[in-house]
C-alpha distance (Angstrom), angle and dihedral (degrees) to the residues before:
residue distance angle dihedral
M1 . . .
E2 3.82 . .
I3 3.79 89.0 .
E4 3.82 91.8 51.6
K5 3.82 90.1 47.3
R6 3.83 91.6 51.0
I7 3.82 91.8 48.7
A8 3.81 89.6 52.3
E9 3.82 90.5 47.6
L10 3.81 93.2 50.1
T11 3.81 90.8 46.4
Q12 3.81 89.7 54.1
I13 3.83 92.8 48.1
I14 3.83 93.5 48.6
N15 3.83 94.5 44.1
Q16 3.81 90.4 50.9
A17 3.81 90.7 47.1
N18 3.82 90.5 51.4
Y19 3.81 90.2 49.5
D20 3.82 92.6 48.9
Y21 3.81 92.6 47.5
Y22 3.80 104.6 37.2
V23 3.81 102.3 28.9
L24 3.81 105.9 28.4
D25 3.84 95.3 27.8
N26 3.81 85.5 -138.1
P27 3.83 111.3 111.8
Q28 3.81 115.4 -159.3
I29 3.82 98.6 -171.7
T30 3.80 131.7 43.9
D31 3.81 124.0 -102.9
Q32 3.81 88.6 -112.1
E33 3.81 91.6 55.4
F34 3.82 91.2 47.3
D35 3.82 91.7 50.5
K36 3.81 90.8 48.2
Y37 3.82 93.2 52.3
L38 3.81 92.5 44.8
K39 3.81 92.2 49.8
E40 3.80 91.5 49.4
L41 3.81 90.9 50.4
E42 3.82 92.2 48.8
E43 3.81 91.1 50.7
L44 3.81 92.7 49.1
E45 3.81 92.7 47.7
N46 3.80 91.1 49.5
K47 3.79 91.7 49.3
Y48 3.81 95.8 41.1
P49 3.84 105.9 28.1
E50 3.81 91.4 166.1
Y51 3.81 88.3 72.0
A52 3.83 96.3 45.9
K53 3.81 112.8 113.3
E54 3.81 123.6 -136.8
N55 3.81 90.7 -126.1
S56 3.78 96.5 43.4
P57 3.84 113.7 149.5
T58 3.82 87.3 -122.4
K59 3.84 86.6 74.9
R60 3.82 90.0 67.8
V61 3.80 91.5 88.4
G62 3.79 91.0 67.6
G63 3.76 125.7 -142.9
E64 3.79 100.6 154.5
V65 3.79 110.7 123.6
I66 3.82 122.8 -163.8
D67 3.81 130.7 -166.5
K68 3.79 95.7 -134.5
F69 3.80 142.6 -22.5
Q70 3.79 116.1 -82.3
K71 3.81 120.5 -144.1
I72 3.81 123.5 -107.9
T73 3.80 122.8 -165.3
H74 3.80 113.6 -142.8
K75 3.80 109.4 -130.1
I76 3.80 87.8 -151.9
P77 3.85 111.2 35.9
M78 3.82 116.9 -112.9
L79 3.80 98.4 -130.1
S80 3.77 123.0 -165.0
L81 3.81 122.7 -128.9
P82 3.82 128.5 -113.9
D83 3.81 112.3 -108.7
V84 3.80 124.5 -128.0
F85 3.80 125.3 -172.1
S86 3.81 107.3 -172.6
E87 3.80 144.5 43.7
E88 3.80 88.1 -112.2
E89 3.81 91.0 60.0
L90 3.80 90.0 48.1
Y91 3.81 90.6 54.0
D92 3.83 88.9 48.2
F93 3.81 89.3 53.6
D94 3.81 90.0 50.6
K95 3.81 90.8 49.7
R96 3.82 91.5 51.8
V97 3.78 90.2 53.0
K98 3.80 92.9 47.5
K99 3.82 91.8 48.1
E100 3.80 86.1 71.8
G101 3.80 88.8 62.0
L102 3.81 93.8 -101.0
I103 3.81 130.7 137.8
P104 3.81 101.4 -158.4
E105 3.76 136.4 -164.8
Y106 3.80 114.1 -153.6
V107 3.79 135.1 -141.0
C108 3.81 113.4 -144.0
E109 3.80 118.3 -155.5
L110 3.78 130.0 178.5
K111 3.81 111.4 -108.2
I112 3.80 102.6 -125.4
D113 3.80 116.0 -146.8
G114 3.79 100.6 -131.3
L115 3.79 141.5 81.9
S116 3.81 124.8 -54.7
G117 3.79 115.9 -122.6
S118 3.81 139.4 -176.6
F119 3.82 120.1 -146.1
H120 3.82 125.3 -165.4
Y121 3.80 126.3 -160.9
E122 3.81 128.4 -170.5
N123 3.82 116.6 -161.1
G124 3.80 88.6 -15.1
S125 3.82 95.7 -51.9
L126 3.83 124.2 114.5
T127 3.81 108.8 -113.5
T128 3.82 107.6 164.6
G129 3.78 142.9 5.8
A130 3.80 124.2 -164.7
T131 3.80 140.4 -179.9
R132 3.79 120.5 -119.2
G133 3.82 91.7 -113.2
D134 3.79 109.4 171.4
G135 3.81 91.3 -21.6
I136 3.81 92.9 -97.4
I137 3.80 102.6 51.9
G138 3.80 123.8 29.7
E139 3.80 136.5 172.3
D140 3.80 124.4 -93.6
I141 3.83 106.2 -116.1
T142 3.82 97.3 162.4
H143 3.82 93.3 127.5
N144 3.81 89.6 58.5
V145 3.81 102.0 39.1
K146 3.80 88.8 56.7
T147 3.82 87.0 67.3
I148 3.83 92.9 59.1
K149 3.79 103.9 102.2
S150 3.82 96.3 -157.9
L151 3.82 91.1 56.6
P152 3.83 109.3 83.2
L153 3.78 117.9 -125.6
L154 3.81 88.3 -162.2
L155 3.81 124.3 30.4
K156 3.79 125.8 -138.6
D157 3.79 88.2 -113.5
K158 3.82 127.5 44.2
I159 3.77 91.3 -119.2
S160 3.83 131.8 145.2
I161 3.79 108.3 -131.7
E162 3.80 146.9 143.3
V163 3.79 119.3 -139.0
R164 3.79 130.6 178.2
G165 3.74 132.9 -151.5
E166 3.78 148.1 133.3
I167 3.79 125.8 -67.2
Y168 3.79 108.0 -151.7
M169 3.78 145.8 161.6
G170 3.80 120.4 -125.3
K171 3.80 121.3 -124.1
K172 3.82 92.5 -117.3
T173 3.81 91.8 50.5
L174 3.81 91.2 51.9
A175 3.80 91.5 49.9
E176 3.83 91.9 50.3
L177 3.81 92.6 46.9
N178 3.80 92.3 49.5
K179 3.79 91.1 48.9
K180 3.82 89.6 56.7
R181 3.80 92.5 43.3
S182 3.79 91.2 50.6
Q183 3.81 90.6 52.2
A184 3.81 89.2 50.3
N185 3.85 91.9 47.3
E186 3.82 90.3 -117.1
P187 3.83 122.8 144.6
L188 3.79 112.8 -90.5
L189 3.81 122.7 -113.4
Q190 3.81 107.1 -110.9
N191 3.80 102.5 -143.6
C192 3.79 143.5 -16.6
R193 3.79 94.9 -97.3
N194 3.80 96.9 51.9
A195 3.81 90.9 41.3
A196 3.82 91.4 53.8
A197 3.81 93.2 46.4
G198 3.80 92.3 48.1
S199 3.81 92.9 45.9
I200 3.80 96.2 50.3
R201 3.82 91.0 50.9
Q202 3.81 95.4 56.4
L203 3.80 115.2 124.9
D204 3.82 89.4 -145.3
S205 3.81 110.8 65.5
A206 3.81 91.1 -158.0
I207 3.81 88.1 70.4
A208 3.81 91.3 50.5
A209 3.80 89.9 48.3
S210 3.82 91.1 53.3
R211 3.81 90.8 55.3
N212 3.85 94.9 65.6
L213 3.79 96.3 -137.4
D214 3.79 121.5 -170.1
T215 3.82 139.2 -159.7
W216 3.77 142.8 -143.5
I217 3.81 114.1 -163.3
Y218 3.81 115.3 -149.2
H219 3.82 113.1 152.3
L220 3.80 137.8 62.0
P221 3.83 107.7 -169.3
N222 3.83 96.6 -158.9
P223 3.83 107.8 29.3
E224 3.81 93.3 156.6
D225 3.83 88.7 70.3
Y226 3.81 87.6 65.4
Q227 3.83 96.6 42.8
I228 3.82 91.5 -110.0
K229 3.81 117.1 155.1
T230 3.83 105.0 -174.5
Q231 3.80 141.0 38.2
Y232 3.81 91.0 -122.4
D233 3.82 91.2 53.0
S234 3.81 89.6 50.3
L235 3.83 89.1 55.5
M236 3.80 90.7 51.0
F237 3.82 91.0 45.6
M238 3.81 92.0 53.2
K239 3.79 90.0 46.3
S240 3.82 90.1 53.5
L241 3.82 89.3 55.6
G242 3.81 90.9 57.7
F243 3.78 102.2 -94.4
K244 3.80 122.1 139.9
V245 3.81 106.1 -111.2
N246 3.79 119.3 -176.4
P247 3.83 110.2 -105.8
E248 3.81 90.2 -151.4
S249 3.85 90.8 71.7
K250 3.78 110.1 112.4
L251 3.81 139.7 -172.6
V252 3.83 112.2 -135.5
K253 3.79 130.4 -174.1
D254 3.80 101.4 -131.7
I255 3.80 146.8 -8.3
D256 3.82 91.8 -77.9
G257 3.79 87.1 59.5
V258 3.81 88.3 52.2
I259 3.81 91.6 53.8
N260 3.81 91.9 48.8
Y261 3.81 89.7 50.5
I262 3.83 90.7 51.6
K263 3.81 91.7 51.4
E264 3.81 90.5 51.0
A265 3.81 91.3 47.4
Q266 3.82 91.5 52.3
E267 3.79 90.5 52.0
K268 3.81 94.2 50.9
R269 3.84 95.6 38.5
K270 3.80 95.6 100.0
S271 3.82 93.6 46.9
L272 3.81 96.0 53.0
A273 3.81 118.8 104.9
Y274 3.81 90.4 -128.3
D275 3.80 137.3 42.3
I276 3.80 122.0 -96.8
D277 3.79 127.5 -179.2
G278 3.79 100.8 -170.8
V279 3.79 147.6 -34.1
V280 3.82 128.9 -76.0
I281 3.81 115.6 -141.2
K282 3.82 120.1 -161.4
V283 3.80 132.8 178.6
N284 3.80 102.0 -111.8
D285 3.80 101.3 -146.0
L286 3.82 110.4 78.9
G287 3.80 91.8 -155.1
M288 3.80 88.6 58.4
Q289 3.82 89.7 47.6
K290 3.80 89.6 54.8
K291 3.82 91.9 49.3
L292 3.82 91.8 49.7
G293 3.81 91.5 48.5
F294 3.80 127.9 175.3
T295 3.77 143.4 -62.1
A296 3.81 117.3 -137.5
K297 3.80 89.0 -86.6
Y298 3.81 110.4 18.8
P299 3.80 142.3 37.8
K300 3.82 110.4 -112.2
W301 3.81 91.9 -143.1
A302 3.81 98.9 65.0
V303 3.80 141.4 48.7
A304 3.79 135.7 -178.3
Y305 3.80 115.7 -131.1
K306 3.82 108.9 -150.4
F307 3.80 119.6 -150.4
P308 3.82 116.5 -121.1
A309 3.78 111.1 -85.8
E310 3.80 119.5 -99.5
E311 3.82 114.8 -111.8
V312 3.82 126.7 -150.8
L313 3.80 135.8 171.1
T314 3.80 127.0 -117.7
K315 3.81 140.3 149.6
L316 3.81 124.3 -85.0
K317 3.82 98.4 -136.3
D318 3.80 98.3 177.8
I319 3.80 145.9 -20.2
I320 3.81 115.7 -127.0
F321 3.79 131.2 179.9
T322 3.80 130.9 -125.9
V323 3.80 131.9 -168.5
G324 3.81 119.2 -131.9
R325 3.81 128.6 -151.8
T326 3.84 91.3 -94.7
G327 3.81 91.0 49.3
Q328 3.80 92.2 -103.1
I329 3.80 113.0 154.2
T330 3.81 114.8 -137.6
P331 3.81 126.2 -170.1
N332 3.83 112.2 -139.2
A333 3.78 129.9 -163.4
V334 3.81 117.1 -124.6
L335 3.81 104.4 -152.8
E336 3.77 137.6 -170.3
P337 3.83 100.5 -104.1
V338 3.78 111.3 -91.3
I339 3.81 133.7 169.9
V340 3.81 114.0 -119.4
A341 3.82 120.0 178.9
G342 3.80 90.2 -19.9
S343 3.83 98.9 -46.8
T344 3.80 129.9 100.4
I345 3.81 108.4 -122.2
R346 3.81 120.5 -157.4
R347 3.81 102.0 153.0
A348 3.80 136.3 32.7
T349 3.79 131.5 178.7
L350 3.80 116.8 -112.5
H351 3.84 90.6 -166.3
N352 3.82 101.0 -145.5
E353 3.80 146.6 -15.6
E354 3.80 93.0 -90.1
N355 3.81 92.1 56.1
V356 3.81 92.7 50.6
L357 3.81 92.8 48.9
K358 3.80 93.0 44.6
K359 3.81 90.6 54.7
G360 3.80 91.0 43.5
L361 3.79 93.7 -131.3
K362 3.79 121.0 179.6
I363 3.78 129.3 -172.3
G364 3.80 106.6 -100.8
D365 3.82 94.5 31.3
I366 3.79 122.8 138.3
V367 3.81 101.8 -122.9
A368 3.80 137.2 -170.9
I369 3.83 114.3 -119.1
R370 3.77 130.2 -167.5
K371 3.79 136.9 166.9
A372 3.79 108.8 -115.9
G373 3.81 107.0 -132.8
D374 3.83 85.5 -2.5
V375 3.82 87.7 -75.0
I376 3.83 118.0 71.1
P377 3.83 118.1 53.9
E378 3.80 112.9 -126.4
V379 3.82 133.9 -174.9
I380 3.81 106.3 -132.9
E381 3.79 104.9 -177.9
A382 3.77 147.1 -31.8
K383 3.81 117.5 -102.8
V384 3.80 94.9 -128.8
E385 3.81 92.6 -176.5
R386 3.83 89.0 63.1
R387 3.82 94.9 59.0
T388 3.82 118.6 122.4
G389 3.79 99.8 -169.0
E390 3.81 93.2 -105.3
E391 3.81 93.8 94.4
K392 3.84 118.5 116.6
D393 3.79 125.9 -133.6
F394 3.79 119.0 -113.0
V395 3.82 113.6 -109.3
M396 3.79 121.0 -168.9
I397 3.80 114.2 -131.9
T398 3.81 120.0 -119.4
T399 3.82 100.8 -157.1
C400 3.80 133.2 49.6
P401 3.84 111.0 -89.0
M402 3.84 89.6 -139.5
C403 3.82 108.5 39.0
H404 3.84 99.5 11.9
T405 3.81 93.3 -128.7
K406 3.83 112.8 154.9
L407 3.82 110.0 -95.5
V408 3.80 122.4 -121.9
K409 3.79 127.3 -149.2
K410 3.78 108.4 -153.2
E411 3.80 118.5 -135.2
G412 3.79 112.0 -90.1
N413 3.81 91.4 10.3
V414 3.80 128.6 112.2
D415 3.80 93.4 -154.7
Y416 3.81 131.8 85.0
F417 3.80 120.0 -137.9
C418 3.78 138.8 -157.8
L419 3.81 102.8 -139.2
N420 3.80 95.6 -170.0
P421 3.85 104.2 118.9
L422 3.82 89.4 -160.5
C423 3.82 94.6 54.8
P424 3.82 103.6 132.7
K425 3.81 94.8 -142.7
R426 3.81 92.2 52.4
N427 3.78 89.6 51.5
I428 3.80 93.1 47.5
E429 3.81 92.3 49.8
S430 3.82 90.2 48.0
L431 3.80 90.7 53.5
I432 3.82 92.1 46.1
H433 3.79 89.0 52.2
F434 3.82 92.5 48.1
V435 3.82 94.3 55.5
S436 3.83 95.5 40.0
R437 3.82 123.1 119.9
D438 3.82 97.1 -102.1
A439 3.80 91.1 45.4
M440 3.83 121.2 42.0
N441 3.82 92.7 -24.4
I442 3.81 97.4 -141.9
E443 3.79 108.1 179.1
G444 3.80 119.2 -142.6
M445 3.82 93.6 31.1
G446 3.78 102.8 99.1
D447 3.81 122.9 164.8
E448 3.81 95.0 -87.6
I449 3.83 93.9 46.5
V450 3.81 91.8 50.5
E451 3.81 91.8 49.1
E452 3.80 92.1 47.2
L453 3.82 93.7 47.9
Y454 3.82 87.8 49.3
N455 3.80 93.9 49.6
L456 3.82 90.8 46.4
G457 3.80 89.1 54.5
F458 3.80 98.2 -115.4
I459 3.82 95.8 117.1
K460 3.80 128.3 26.8
D461 3.80 100.3 154.8
I462 3.81 140.9 11.3
P463 3.84 97.5 -85.1
D464 3.83 88.8 54.9
I465 3.83 88.6 65.9
Y466 3.79 89.1 65.0
S467 3.81 92.9 50.2
L468 3.83 93.9 55.6
K469 3.83 88.5 96.6
D470 3.81 86.9 69.9
K471 3.81 92.8 52.0
V472 3.82 100.5 50.4
D473 3.82 93.3 110.4
K474 3.82 90.4 57.5
I475 3.82 97.3 40.2
I476 3.82 92.9 51.2
E477 3.80 89.6 62.5
F478 3.81 89.6 71.2
D479 3.81 123.0 83.1
G480 3.78 116.0 -95.6
Y481 3.81 97.6 28.5
G482 3.79 108.8 105.6
E483 3.79 122.0 -179.9
K484 3.81 94.2 -110.1
K485 3.79 93.0 46.9
L486 3.79 91.9 51.6
Q487 3.80 92.6 44.4
N488 3.81 91.4 54.7
M489 3.80 91.8 46.7
I490 3.82 93.3 49.8
E491 3.82 90.3 47.2
S492 3.82 90.3 52.7
I493 3.82 90.6 48.1
E494 3.82 90.5 53.0
N495 3.82 92.0 46.0
S496 3.81 90.5 53.0
K497 3.81 89.3 66.7
N498 3.80 87.0 74.3
N499 3.82 95.6 55.3
S500 3.78 118.8 125.4
L501 3.83 115.4 -98.2
E502 3.81 96.1 -102.5
K503 3.83 90.5 64.8
L504 3.80 90.3 56.3
I505 3.83 94.2 44.9
F506 3.80 90.9 52.3
G507 3.81 92.0 43.5
L508 3.81 92.6 54.7
G509 3.81 87.7 70.5
I510 3.80 100.3 -131.5
N511 3.80 107.0 -175.0
G512 3.81 110.6 -96.4
I513 3.82 95.9 4.7
G514 3.79 111.9 123.7
S515 3.80 127.0 -177.4
K516 3.82 93.1 -89.4
T517 3.82 93.8 52.4
A518 3.81 90.5 44.0
K519 3.80 89.5 56.8
L520 3.80 90.7 47.2
L521 3.81 90.9 54.1
A522 3.80 93.3 44.8
S523 3.80 94.6 48.3
F524 3.80 92.6 44.1
Y525 3.82 98.6 50.2
G526 3.80 100.0 25.6
N527 3.82 98.2 -148.5
M528 3.79 142.0 34.7
D529 3.82 97.0 -110.5
T530 3.80 92.7 56.5
L531 3.80 92.0 47.1
M532 3.81 92.4 49.6
S533 3.81 91.8 49.9
K534 3.81 94.5 60.2
T535 3.80 124.2 105.5
K536 3.80 124.8 -130.2
E537 3.79 89.1 -104.9
E538 3.80 93.8 52.0
L539 3.79 92.6 48.0
A540 3.81 91.5 49.6
T541 3.83 91.7 60.1
I542 3.81 92.0 67.9
K543 3.80 116.9 99.8
D544 3.82 113.4 -95.7
I545 3.84 94.0 7.8
G546 3.80 106.0 92.6
S547 3.80 129.0 171.0
T548 3.83 98.4 -64.3
L549 3.80 96.7 51.9
A550 3.80 90.5 40.0
L551 3.81 89.4 57.0
N552 3.84 91.1 47.8
I553 3.81 91.4 51.5
Y554 3.79 94.2 44.8
N555 3.81 94.4 47.4
F556 3.80 92.7 46.7
F557 3.78 94.3 55.9
Q558 3.80 92.3 42.2
E559 3.81 89.1 55.5
N560 3.82 97.7 40.0
T561 3.80 106.7 44.7
D562 3.82 90.3 121.1
L563 3.81 91.4 53.2
I564 3.82 92.6 52.4
K565 3.82 90.1 46.2
K566 3.83 90.4 53.3
L567 3.82 92.1 48.3
K568 3.81 89.9 51.3
E569 3.81 90.1 51.5
I570 3.80 90.4 49.1
G571 3.81 88.1 55.8
L572 3.80 105.0 -107.6
N573 3.79 113.5 159.6
M574 3.81 112.0 -107.4
E575 3.83 97.5 -174.3
Y576 3.80 131.8 93.0
L577 3.81 107.1 -117.6
G578 3.81 97.0 -164.5
I579 3.80 130.1 74.0
K580 3.81 107.8 -54.4
Q581 3.79 118.2 -122.0
K582 3.81 110.2 -110.2
F583 3.81 121.9 -135.1
S584 3.79 129.8 -135.6
D585 3.82 129.4 172.2
F586 3.81 86.9 -146.5
I587 3.82 97.4 52.0
T588 3.81 117.9 12.3
G589 3.80 112.5 111.2
K590 3.81 93.8 -0.3
K591 3.78 131.0 122.9
F592 3.82 119.0 -129.5
V593 3.80 135.3 -168.6
I594 3.83 120.1 -163.1
T595 3.82 122.2 -153.8
G596 3.79 131.7 170.1
T597 3.81 128.9 11.4
I598 3.83 124.8 -57.7
E599 3.78 111.2 -155.0
G600 3.80 112.7 -120.5
I601 3.83 96.0 6.4
T602 3.80 126.0 80.8
R603 3.77 122.0 -139.1
E604 3.82 89.2 -117.3
E605 3.82 91.2 55.5
I606 3.80 90.5 52.3
K607 3.82 91.1 48.8
E608 3.80 92.5 49.4
Y609 3.81 91.0 49.0
I610 3.81 92.5 50.1
E611 3.82 92.6 47.1
S612 3.83 91.7 47.9
F613 3.82 87.8 62.7
G614 3.79 95.5 46.8
G615 3.79 96.7 -97.1
Y616 3.78 124.2 123.0
T617 3.79 138.7 -149.6
S618 3.78 135.0 -132.8
E619 3.78 134.9 -167.9
S620 3.80 96.2 -135.7
V621 3.81 135.2 53.1
S622 3.81 117.9 -124.0
K623 3.78 139.7 151.8
K624 3.81 87.3 -85.0
T625 3.82 92.1 60.4
D626 3.83 112.0 108.6
V627 3.82 100.7 -169.9
V628 3.81 137.0 9.5
I629 3.81 114.4 -153.6
V630 3.82 108.7 -149.3
G631 3.80 126.2 -162.0
A632 3.80 134.2 167.1
N633 3.81 117.5 -42.8
P634 3.82 97.1 11.3
G635 3.77 119.5 -169.1
S636 3.79 133.8 -139.8
K637 3.83 90.5 -56.9
Y638 3.81 88.6 76.0
S639 3.81 91.5 53.8
K640 3.80 90.5 47.3
A641 3.82 90.4 52.0
L642 3.82 91.1 52.5
E643 3.80 90.4 47.6
L644 3.83 92.2 52.4
N645 3.81 93.0 40.2
I646 3.82 92.2 -122.4
P647 3.85 117.4 166.2
I648 3.80 112.9 -97.6
W649 3.80 127.8 -149.7
D650 3.78 115.3 -158.9
E651 3.80 126.3 -157.0
N652 3.81 93.4 -83.2
K653 3.82 93.2 51.0
I654 3.81 96.6 51.2
K655 3.81 90.8 45.6
E656 3.79 89.6 50.5
V657 3.82 91.6 50.7
M658 3.82 91.8 46.9
N659 3.83 92.9 42.6
K660 3.80 90.3 -123.8
């Protein structure tokens, strides 16, 4: 019992020392004392393993190795935030909040440039850590998050809780790591964000432990369970439990306070010990957050202000052309390597011929480069004053760079297309798109693997992907295809058969259909057969589809009935696994404006009901408005509706429709 008591005592001393050092930046014991206590604990745990705790601080050094990342479903989705880039957009956000009759205070938080994580505790003990993933399903990274010294293994209270925050790498840590890598002739880590993301996704936790990752905790998904009323109070609550909460977070009275905070953050950005790429602004009062609610993708009570992108100069060495999955030809800038916002940039899309000519770019120009939204590299302009006379004019190609078919520029379109359905590059890009994360999410089939399997003759179309399990003996003969690697890839291919319908629709690569529209179609029609049976006119009635997309969808399924039949026979799921979109002749596809007060029904309830049937709401009345819902004390919207002769639903009508 004395041994168990001493182990508990040492655990408490070391956990407190870690908290003082890594969270408070205020060590209370020397490094020598810390090492002595840690060594004593390790020796006792080795001698008396029956007393060793699962979340002992000795586990911080890592050493656990896993075969692959398991999936974790977030009970509460990890939604992203809408980005804004100007003061004008911030004022618009403030106006939208105030339109709901609210007078908000805001919490401003630095937007850390790292990787979002979710951390679960049971009775005060860390049980799991997960990545954000797609917001619904993330990856289990528990073995690695346990190595992060600023993340408590045991809380100060035996509480069950989920918290969320950012896993990041400090600037000093990156510099030290790159110094060692340079000495070992290893490739350097490009920036803090990529280094953190790569470190947390290591299968060997010892590697993650060696990277000295850090955390800032900033979100409590279910504050009402802890009787918390504001975002700022939730930060203080998490801090009291032992979490590392950023001291730069600040409560401000109004949107002008937000803008002042942003200006201060921009000034101190370079001097911070970690990278930031903006400021997150949240309505402080949680009751107001609940009233404002969510869109399908974002909370309406928060935005992320992104700092202006950094610009640098480099040389445009060449312009080359690539073929996309739809046959679209894209000119791409080949640049002298240059570091922009922490990343080495060698290529940048130039979008189309019109864009290149409009910017007057010539091969050999000195050009300005920036990363749009700090992510996508973009060529801004040519520095004409730096020209020497040796620059070469841009000339658009006339034949496909892969199959040499004559290119076609469709009427009213700025892009050129290769219309050869057998063009190998088109097929490769289509397959890459099909297996990508937002589509069928087949792990182990990156761009290079797909292209190699195509060139080796193992896959020529989508159904071939699902027959790779029968070709393992042949594939394994080639370099780079180990048994375990192939096994994991085949397992992921088989698992993808169970994906919800929207993943398949997006993966098919229908021109103009992104992941959001794919989900809209899947939720609206429920299954593939129903979707394929619809006419162009029926498809065009759905919100956000329109005649052009409707024609693309209709033509695709007319031309690819055999493909869908094959995928059914292979066993791919053809059903939408989420909540099916309901249909109403009164609401579906129509645009509504609500004005005045409806007794017994809130405006938010009406909006949710309309959206559940595929309708949508707007704040202003126009000729495109289908119905204006009018309650007591309506404003000018009612007068505008009368002026434009727009149908009006009174209180009785909306209650009748909603069965209230």
